[in-house]
C-alpha positions as CSV (number, residue, x, y, z in Angstrom):
1,X,-99.4,124.2,-39.7
2,X,-100.7,125.5,-36.8
3,X,-104.4,124.8,-35.4
4,X,-104.9,128.7,-35.6
5,X,-104.2,129.5,-39.0
6,X,-106.0,126.7,-40.2
7,X,-109.1,126.8,-38.1
8,X,-109.3,130.9,-39.8
9,X,-108.8,129.2,-43.2
10,X,-111.7,127.0,-42.5
11,X,-113.8,130.3,-41.4
12,X,-113.0,132.1,-44.6
13,X,-113.6,129.3,-46.8
14,X,-117.6,128.8,-45.1
15,X,-118.1,132.2,-45.4
16,X,-116.9,132.0,-49.1
17,X,-119.5,129.7,-50.0
18,X,-122.0,131.7,-48.7
19,X,-121.6,134.1,-51.0
20,X,-120.9,131.8,-54.1
21,X,-121.7,128.6,-54.9
22,X,-118.1,127.8,-55.9
23,X,-114.7,128.3,-55.2
24,X,-111.1,128.5,-56.3
25,X,-107.9,128.6,-54.8
26,X,-106.9,131.6,-56.1
27,X,-110.3,132.8,-54.7
28,X,-109.5,131.9,-51.3
29,X,-105.7,133.5,-51.5
30,X,-107.3,136.7,-53.0
31,X,-110.1,137.0,-50.2
32,X,-107.2,136.1,-47.6
33,X,-104.9,138.6,-49.1
34,X,-102.2,136.6,-49.8
35,X,-99.6,136.9,-52.3
36,X,-99.8,134.9,-55.9
37,X,-96.1,134.2,-55.6
38,X,-96.6,132.9,-51.8
39,X,-96.3,129.0,-52.6
40,X,-96.6,127.7,-48.9
41,X,-99.8,130.1,-48.5
42,X,-101.4,128.0,-51.1
43,X,-100.1,125.3,-49.9
44,X,-102.3,125.9,-47.0
45,X,-105.4,126.7,-48.9
46,X,-105.2,123.3,-50.6
47,X,-104.8,121.1,-47.5
48,X,-107.6,123.0,-45.7
49,X,-109.9,122.6,-49.3
50,X,-108.6,119.1,-49.1
51,X,-110.1,118.6,-45.2
52,X,-113.0,119.8,-45.8
53,X,-113.8,117.6,-49.1
54,X,-113.1,114.6,-46.3
55,X,-115.2,115.4,-43.5
56,X,-118.2,115.9,-46.1
57,X,-118.4,119.8,-46.0
58,X,-117.4,120.3,-49.9
59,X,-117.2,118.3,-53.0
60,X,-114.3,119.3,-55.4
61,X,-115.2,119.4,-59.1
62,X,-112.4,119.6,-61.9
63,X,-108.9,118.6,-61.6
64,X,-105.7,120.6,-61.7
65,X,-106.1,124.4,-62.4
66,X,-110.4,123.7,-63.5
67,X,-110.8,122.1,-59.9
68,X,-113.5,124.1,-57.8
69,X,-115.1,123.5,-54.5
70,X,-118.9,123.8,-53.5
71,X,-121.1,123.2,-50.2
72,X,-122.9,119.4,-50.1
73,X,-125.8,120.3,-50.6
74,X,-127.5,118.8,-47.1
75,X,-130.3,119.9,-45.0
76,X,-128.2,120.6,-42.0
77,X,-124.7,121.4,-41.7
78,X,-124.6,118.2,-39.1
79,X,-125.6,116.2,-42.1
80,X,-122.8,117.1,-44.0
81,X,-120.0,115.9,-41.3
82,X,-121.9,112.8,-40.8
83,X,-121.7,110.3,-43.6
84,X,-123.8,107.4,-42.8
85,X,-121.6,104.3,-42.1
86,X,-122.2,102.6,-45.4
87,X,-121.0,105.4,-47.2
88,X,-118.1,105.1,-45.0
89,X,-117.6,101.4,-45.9
90,X,-117.4,102.8,-49.9
91,X,-114.3,104.4,-49.8
92,X,-112.8,100.8,-49.1
93,X,-114.1,99.6,-52.1
94,X,-112.8,96.4,-53.0
95,X,-110.4,96.2,-49.4
96,X,-111.5,93.2,-47.3
97,X,-112.5,94.4,-43.8
98,X,-112.5,92.8,-40.5
99,X,-115.8,92.7,-38.5
100,X,-112.9,94.8,-35.9
101,X,-112.5,97.1,-39.0
102,X,-115.7,98.3,-39.9
103,X,-117.1,98.8,-35.8
104,X,-113.4,101.2,-35.7
105,X,-114.5,102.6,-39.4
106,X,-118.3,102.9,-38.1
107,X,-116.7,105.4,-35.3
108,X,-114.0,107.3,-37.6
109,X,-117.2,108.1,-39.9
110,X,-119.4,109.8,-37.3
111,X,-118.8,113.5,-37.1
112,X,-116.1,115.0,-35.2
113,X,-118.8,116.1,-32.5
114,X,-119.5,112.7,-32.5
115,X,-116.1,111.6,-31.5
116,X,-114.2,112.5,-28.3
117,X,-111.4,114.3,-28.1
118,X,-107.8,112.6,-27.5
119,X,-104.7,113.5,-27.1
120,X,-101.3,111.8,-27.7
121,X,-101.1,108.4,-25.7
122,X,-97.4,107.7,-24.8
123,X,-98.3,103.8,-24.1
124,X,-99.1,103.4,-27.6
125,X,-95.1,103.8,-28.0
126,X,-94.0,102.3,-24.7
127,X,-96.0,98.9,-24.4
128,X,-95.1,97.9,-27.8
129,X,-92.6,95.1,-27.2
130,X,-90.2,94.0,-30.3
131,X,-90.9,90.3,-31.4
132,X,-93.1,90.5,-28.8
133,X,-96.4,92.3,-29.5
134,X,-97.5,92.4,-32.9
135,X,-99.8,94.7,-35.2
136,X,-99.6,92.2,-37.7
137,X,-100.7,88.2,-37.5
138,X,-98.3,84.9,-37.7
139,X,-100.1,84.1,-40.5
140,X,-100.7,87.5,-42.3
141,X,-96.7,88.1,-41.6
142,X,-96.2,84.7,-43.7
143,X,-97.7,85.5,-46.7
144,X,-96.6,89.1,-46.7
145,X,-93.7,87.7,-47.0
146,X,-94.7,84.9,-49.7
147,X,-95.9,87.9,-51.6
148,X,-93.0,89.8,-51.2
149,X,-90.2,87.5,-52.2
150,X,-89.1,88.5,-55.6
151,X,-85.8,86.6,-55.6
152,X,-84.9,83.5,-54.1
153,X,-80.9,84.3,-54.0
154,X,-79.6,86.3,-51.2
155,X,-77.8,89.8,-52.9
156,X,-76.5,92.7,-51.4
157,X,-79.0,95.0,-49.3
158,X,-80.7,97.2,-52.1
159,X,-80.5,95.0,-54.9
160,X,-83.7,94.7,-56.1
161,X,-85.4,97.9,-55.4
162,X,-81.8,99.2,-57.7
163,X,-83.1,96.9,-60.4
164,X,-86.4,98.6,-60.6
165,X,-85.3,101.6,-59.5
166,X,-87.2,104.0,-62.3
167,X,-90.4,102.4,-62.2
168,X,-90.2,102.8,-57.7
169,X,-89.2,106.1,-58.6
170,X,-92.5,107.0,-60.3
171,X,-94.3,104.7,-58.8
172,X,-94.1,105.8,-55.3
173,X,-93.3,109.3,-55.8
174,X,-96.4,110.0,-57.6
175,X,-99.2,107.7,-55.2
176,X,-97.6,109.1,-52.1
177,X,-97.6,112.7,-53.6
178,X,-101.3,112.3,-54.5
179,X,-102.1,110.9,-51.5
180,X,-101.8,114.6,-50.4
181,X,-103.8,116.1,-53.0
182,X,-101.0,116.1,-55.7
183,X,-102.5,116.9,-58.9
184,X,-100.0,115.4,-60.9
185,X,-100.8,112.9,-63.5
186,X,-99.0,109.6,-63.7
187,X,-97.5,110.5,-67.2
188,X,-96.6,114.1,-66.0
189,X,-94.7,112.6,-62.4
190,X,-92.4,110.2,-65.6
191,X,-91.5,113.2,-67.6
192,X,-91.0,115.1,-64.5
193,X,-88.8,112.3,-62.7
194,X,-87.1,111.1,-65.9
195,X,-86.9,114.2,-68.2
196,X,-87.0,117.1,-65.7
197,X,-89.7,118.7,-66.7
198,X,-92.4,120.0,-64.6
199,X,-96.3,120.1,-65.9
200,X,-97.8,123.3,-67.4
201,X,-100.6,124.6,-65.2
202,X,-99.6,123.1,-61.8
203,X,-98.3,124.6,-58.4
204,X,-94.7,125.1,-57.8
205,X,-95.5,123.1,-54.6
206,X,-96.6,120.2,-56.5
207,X,-93.6,119.9,-58.6
208,X,-91.5,120.3,-55.6
209,X,-93.1,117.9,-54.0
210,X,-92.7,115.0,-56.4
211,X,-88.7,115.6,-56.7
212,X,-88.4,115.7,-53.2
213,X,-90.2,112.2,-53.4
214,X,-87.4,111.2,-55.8
215,X,-84.6,112.3,-53.8
216,X,-85.7,110.4,-50.8
217,X,-86.4,107.1,-52.3
218,X,-82.5,107.2,-54.0
219,X,-81.5,108.1,-50.5
220,X,-83.5,105.5,-48.8
221,X,-81.8,102.9,-51.6
222,X,-78.4,104.1,-50.9
223,X,-78.3,103.6,-47.0
224,X,-79.5,100.0,-47.4
225,X,-76.4,98.6,-46.7
226,X,-76.5,100.4,-43.2
227,X,-77.1,98.1,-40.7
228,X,-79.6,99.7,-38.9
229,X,-82.3,102.7,-39.6
230,X,-80.9,105.5,-37.3
231,X,-82.5,108.6,-35.9
232,X,-80.2,110.6,-38.4
233,X,-81.4,108.3,-41.3
234,X,-85.4,109.2,-40.5
235,X,-84.6,112.6,-40.3
236,X,-82.6,113.0,-43.4
237,X,-86.1,111.2,-45.4
238,X,-88.0,114.1,-43.7
239,X,-85.5,116.6,-44.6
240,X,-85.3,115.8,-48.4
241,X,-89.3,115.1,-48.6
242,X,-89.7,118.8,-46.9
243,X,-86.7,120.8,-48.2
244,X,-88.0,124.0,-49.7
245,X,-92.1,123.0,-48.7
246,X,-92.0,124.2,-44.9
247,X,-91.9,128.5,-44.0
248,X,-89.2,127.7,-41.8
249,X,-86.4,126.1,-43.3
250,X,-84.6,125.4,-40.2
251,X,-87.7,122.6,-39.2
252,X,-86.6,120.7,-42.1
253,X,-85.4,117.6,-41.0
254,X,-85.6,118.0,-36.8
255,X,-87.9,117.3,-34.1
256,X,-90.7,119.5,-34.2
257,X,-90.3,122.4,-31.7
258,X,-93.9,123.6,-31.6
259,X,-97.3,122.5,-31.2
260,X,-99.3,121.5,-34.4
261,X,-102.9,120.6,-35.2
262,X,-104.4,118.0,-37.4
263,X,-107.3,119.2,-39.7
264,X,-110.6,116.4,-39.4
265,X,-109.6,114.8,-35.9
266,X,-110.5,115.5,-32.6
267,X,-106.0,113.9,-31.8
268,X,-103.7,116.2,-30.6
269,X,-100.1,115.7,-31.3
270,X,-97.8,115.5,-28.2
271,X,-96.8,119.3,-27.3
272,X,-93.6,119.1,-25.0
273,X,-90.9,119.2,-27.3
274,X,-88.5,117.0,-25.0
275,X,-90.7,113.9,-24.5
276,X,-91.8,114.1,-28.2
277,X,-87.7,113.5,-28.7
278,X,-87.4,111.0,-26.4
279,X,-90.8,109.1,-27.6
280,X,-88.7,109.7,-30.9
281,X,-85.7,108.1,-29.9
282,X,-87.8,105.5,-28.4
283,X,-89.6,104.3,-31.6
284,X,-86.0,104.6,-33.3
285,X,-84.7,101.8,-30.8
286,X,-87.7,99.9,-31.0
287,X,-88.0,99.9,-34.5
288,X,-84.6,98.4,-35.0
289,X,-85.0,95.8,-32.4
290,X,-88.0,94.3,-34.6
291,X,-87.0,90.9,-36.9
292,X,-90.0,90.3,-39.0
293,X,-89.2,93.3,-41.6
294,X,-92.7,93.6,-42.7
295,X,-94.0,94.2,-38.8
296,X,-90.6,96.6,-38.8
297,X,-92.3,98.3,-42.3
298,X,-96.0,98.5,-40.4
299,X,-94.5,99.9,-36.9
300,X,-92.8,102.3,-38.9
301,X,-96.0,103.6,-40.6
302,X,-98.3,103.6,-37.9
303,X,-95.9,105.0,-34.7
304,X,-94.7,107.7,-37.2
305,X,-98.1,108.5,-38.6
306,X,-99.4,108.8,-34.8
307,X,-96.3,110.7,-33.0
308,X,-96.5,113.6,-35.7
309,X,-92.7,114.2,-34.9
310,X,-92.2,117.2,-37.6
311,X,-94.0,120.4,-38.3
312,X,-95.2,118.9,-41.6
313,X,-94.7,116.0,-43.9
314,X,-95.3,113.2,-41.7
315,X,-97.8,111.0,-43.7
316,X,-95.2,111.5,-46.3
317,X,-92.1,110.5,-43.9
318,X,-93.7,107.7,-42.9
319,X,-95.0,106.2,-46.0
320,X,-91.4,106.2,-47.2
321,X,-89.7,104.8,-43.6
322,X,-92.3,101.9,-44.0
323,X,-90.6,101.0,-47.0
324,X,-87.0,101.1,-45.5
325,X,-87.0,97.4,-44.1
326,X,-88.4,96.4,-47.4
327,X,-85.7,97.5,-49.3
328,X,-82.9,96.6,-46.8
329,X,-84.5,93.1,-47.4
330,X,-84.5,93.0,-51.1
331,X,-88.3,92.4,-50.5
332,X,-91.2,94.4,-53.3
333,X,-91.9,98.0,-52.2
334,X,-94.5,99.4,-51.2
335,X,-95.7,102.0,-53.3
336,X,-99.4,102.6,-51.9
337,X,-101.1,102.1,-55.6
338,X,-104.9,102.0,-56.0
339,X,-105.2,103.2,-52.2
340,X,-107.6,106.1,-52.2
341,X,-107.0,109.2,-49.8
342,X,-110.2,108.5,-48.3
343,X,-109.8,105.3,-47.0
344,X,-106.3,106.6,-45.7
345,X,-107.0,109.1,-44.2
346,X,-110.2,107.2,-42.3
347,X,-107.5,104.2,-41.5
348,X,-105.0,106.8,-39.9
349,X,-108.2,108.3,-37.9
350,X,-108.4,104.8,-35.9
351,X,-104.7,105.3,-34.8
352,X,-105.0,108.9,-34.3
353,X,-108.4,108.4,-31.9
354,X,-108.5,105.6,-30.6
355,X,-105.0,103.7,-30.9
356,X,-106.7,100.9,-33.2
357,X,-104.5,99.0,-36.2
358,X,-106.8,97.1,-37.4
359,X,-108.4,99.4,-40.1
360,X,-105.1,100.4,-41.1
361,X,-103.9,96.9,-41.1
362,X,-106.6,95.8,-43.5
363,X,-105.4,98.8,-46.0
364,X,-101.8,97.9,-45.8
365,X,-101.9,93.7,-46.2
366,X,-104.4,95.1,-49.5
367,X,-102.4,97.8,-50.3
368,X,-99.3,95.5,-50.2
369,X,-100.3,93.1,-52.5
370,X,-101.5,95.2,-55.1
371,X,-97.5,97.0,-54.6
372,X,-96.3,93.8,-54.9
373,X,-98.1,92.3,-58.4
374,X,-97.1,95.6,-60.2
375,X,-93.5,94.5,-59.3
376,X,-94.5,90.7,-60.1
377,X,-92.8,89.2,-63.1
378,X,-95.5,86.3,-63.0
379,X,-98.4,88.1,-64.0
380,X,-100.7,85.4,-63.9
381,X,-101.0,85.7,-60.3
382,X,-102.8,89.2,-60.6
383,X,-105.7,87.2,-60.4
384,X,-109.0,87.9,-62.0
385,X,-108.5,90.7,-65.2
386,X,-109.5,94.1,-64.7
387,X,-113.5,94.3,-65.8
388,X,-113.5,98.2,-66.4
389,X,-110.3,97.7,-69.1
390,X,-112.8,94.9,-71.0
391,X,-115.9,96.9,-70.8
392,X,-114.0,100.0,-72.6
393,X,-111.2,97.7,-74.6
394,X,-112.2,99.5,-77.9
395,X,-111.9,103.4,-76.2
396,X,-108.5,102.4,-74.8
397,X,-107.2,100.9,-77.6
398,X,-108.7,104.0,-80.0
399,X,-107.5,106.8,-77.8
400,X,-103.7,105.0,-77.2
401,X,-103.5,104.7,-81.2
402,X,-104.5,108.2,-81.9
403,X,-102.0,109.3,-79.6
404,X,-99.6,107.7,-81.2
405,X,-100.8,107.9,-85.0
406,X,-101.1,112.0,-84.0
407,X,-97.4,111.7,-83.0
408,X,-98.9,113.8,-79.6
409,X,-95.3,115.0,-78.3
410,X,-94.6,114.2,-74.8
411,X,-95.8,117.2,-72.5
412,X,-99.0,116.9,-74.6
413,X,-100.1,113.5,-73.9
414,X,-101.7,114.2,-70.8
415,X,-104.1,116.9,-72.4
416,X,-104.8,115.1,-75.7
417,X,-106.2,111.9,-73.2
418,X,-108.1,113.6,-71.4
419,X,-109.1,115.3,-74.5
420,X,-110.0,111.8,-76.3
421,X,-111.7,111.0,-72.8
422,X,-114.4,113.5,-72.7
423,X,-115.5,113.4,-76.4
424,X,-116.3,109.3,-75.5
425,X,-119.3,111.0,-72.9
426,X,-118.5,108.1,-70.5
427,X,-120.1,108.2,-67.1
428,X,-117.6,110.7,-64.7
429,X,-116.6,107.5,-62.3
430,X,-115.4,105.6,-65.2
431,X,-114.5,108.0,-66.8
432,X,-111.3,108.7,-63.5
433,X,-110.4,105.3,-63.6
434,X,-110.1,105.0,-67.5
435,X,-107.6,107.7,-67.2
436,X,-105.4,105.9,-64.5
437,X,-105.4,102.6,-67.0
438,X,-104.9,104.5,-70.4
439,X,-101.8,106.3,-69.0
440,X,-100.8,102.4,-67.6
441,X,-100.7,101.2,-70.7
442,X,-99.1,104.4,-72.5
443,X,-96.1,104.0,-69.9
444,X,-95.8,100.2,-70.5
445,X,-95.8,100.6,-74.5
446,X,-92.9,99.2,-76.2
447,X,-92.0,97.5,-79.6
448,X,-93.4,94.1,-78.4
449,X,-96.9,95.3,-77.3
450,X,-97.6,97.9,-79.9
451,X,-99.4,95.1,-81.9
452,X,-102.2,95.1,-79.6
453,X,-103.6,98.7,-80.5
454,X,-102.5,98.3,-84.2
455,X,-99.5,100.4,-84.3
456,X,-96.5,99.4,-86.7
457,X,-93.1,99.5,-85.5
458,X,-92.3,102.8,-87.3
459,X,-94.9,104.5,-86.4
460,X,-94.1,104.3,-83.1
461,X,-90.4,104.9,-83.0
462,X,-91.7,107.9,-84.8
463,X,-94.0,109.0,-82.1
464,X,-91.3,107.9,-79.6
465,X,-88.6,110.2,-80.7
466,X,-91.1,112.9,-79.7
467,X,-91.6,111.8,-75.8
């Protein structure tokens, strides 16, 4: 989206909030004179609203179709845009941060006005020397290899990813889409990918986004035997991810020829299309020279995100491209599970505005460990038990048991879980996390573990037949 259109929508949103306490996507669309059938316009509105939430100007309430946005109650607009540094730290929860990262986080947590405008710096890419320059230290790469090694035997490229394909398609599609503001739940994503059933009440663009991820991930696995990561492969990943989501269909899979802006940052990507294409080619060349799969993965994530080589869908392309080297080497993939949107955005701001990867690196290291644990066959290595799961063990058991005994059919499972959770009247923060835990438990149900929920095999089979 061009910067001017985003600025116009921001002004419209802020104007509406002077007249109403709360607004929704349809409210903005109506005020802007947009057609109900134009999913591209709805997507643009959601992005602007998400950006304003990330900047601390608005707060989001509710979920899916019931989601509304309200202005934060602060004394001045400046106060709304400038969270205190400690508030920025909260967005990283349990992610260990280096002192370098803490300093960077304090900077990117300031208001836009307090941060200097910057443009694309070619030296950030050109100065990187494969196998001499490193974003990840020797110790970090060694630990990642230890964590990510799935099996000792040599297998054809992509074998491990094929073995966990169904799980990977769901996890990576859901988490990457979630980071873009997609409101599909994990269970709804599973039904869409496995059964082709779209969730009711969701925008068509959200459904398309997840299906596009599925196609792109399958393409990466199919291409795993290729010796190098080509210009064509990265463009093809973008084409698959952006299918039916761009205003200009010809922009899909093509290095952009127009200027673009990014909300919530003072960073302006490169405008000259000829230099951009040259930088993209340099990126591909350097990427293929990197020997360590994790350095290669993180380099792809950083540089593709920073370059903004395409008109849109750049971050999604970067996240999937970061998995190419891991899949080729039969390492556990990076699914970005448990990564919060705000933490991801702030990490990127450090790259955009300071060419500093420290915050993004800390996020990557933590996120990869979380992802690898999900695919690990040795569950004892996961670490400490989930405290929330311990606290609400009875509630989790009761809700899952109710869903099965009531024989709730697949399309209604998510809604029924939400209703049962609301009836518990738990703290809002706990309820949101608990919903994710219950979804994960439901996805993991099989004949061998249903005893935990006091369910007989016949009862489980009757429910499973409805899924």
